[in-house]
Residue, then its C-alpha position, 0 to 999 in steps of 0.5 A: m314177662d319182658m325179661k329185659r325189663l326184669l333184668i336191667p334194674l338188677v345190673p347194679l346189684f351184680a357190679f357194684g359195692c357191698a350189695g351183691q348176693p349169691y346168684p341162685e343155682l341153675p336147674e340140674d337139667l341145665v347144668l348137665g346139658d342133657a336136653p334132647q333137642n335144642q328147642t327144649v334147651v332154649a325154652t328151659a334156659a329162658g325159663a331158668v333165667e326168668q326164675n333165677a332173676t326173680a329169685l335174685a330180686a327176692n334174695v337181695s337186701e332192701a338196701a340193694q334193691r333200693e340202690s338198683q332203682l337209682a339213676p346211674v351216676s358217672q364215677e369219673v372225678h373231674p378234676p382228678p385228685p393231686d398226684p400224691s408224689d407231688l405233695p410234701t410230706a405231712d406231719s399229720r393227716r385226717l379224714h372227715i366223713k360228712l354223712g349229711d353232705r355225702r362228702f369226704e374232706y381230706y386234710e394234711d397239717d390242718r389244710m384241706v387237700w382234697s374232697g369228693k363224693i361218698s356213699a355210706g350206710a343205708p338207713e337200715h345199715p348205718t355207718p357208725k359216727g364218731e372219732f376213730l383211728v385207721t387200724a388197717k389198710d388192704i389194697d386188694k381187700r375182699s368182703g367177708s360178708y357179701t358176695n357178687y353176681f358170681d358168688w365171689p367175695t365182693p371186691m373192696p379195693y383201696a380199703i381203710q379200716f376204721k372200726g371193726p367190720y367198717w371200711i372206707h374203700e372204692g365202690y360205686v357211689p350213687n346219689d344216695h347212701a346205699s352201702h351196708g355200713c362201709v364208706r364208698l369212694r369213687h376209684a380216683d378218690a379212693r386211690f388217692v386217700y389210700s396212698r396218703l393215709r397211714v395206720g394211726d391217722r384220724i378219721e372223723v365221721i359226722q352227720 
């Protein structure tokens, strides 16, 4: 089997968003490192990598497998968002999430200040629609449900909670909805929105 062809499609599963799953454990002989000859170690390691990659592909969710097949997308934001310190104090703030357009719009005092791309819940994990309030913020949040390639809780930086386990946060934004229900923003967008929204501000999620 061509290992390069097997492993490359799995790279997004290791690196991005809420889609990661635990990596299967290595066979005991590799963990102990007690193979008598280097050739045996290399051969066993190659077999273990192939076995683990195959197991990983079988264990990840349908949403994560579909995302791994999408073409890579640049995560840079051009032009960048405004400098939050340059904006005047606002009396009201609200965030609109437009699922159909895969975009967000951020308003202050009924004036749109910024907008950008999003990736929300995949069809089997839809993002809830409706009107909500910001209930919590966590700049260094880690997922309580999903793990990454290293079996660590998936990072969810600049996280803004709007309904139970659903958050708006920084994450990889492909050209499709690919999360397990959260709303992903690119880094510059997530950092900007996080700096401006406050607990109690309005969030509207529409189709």
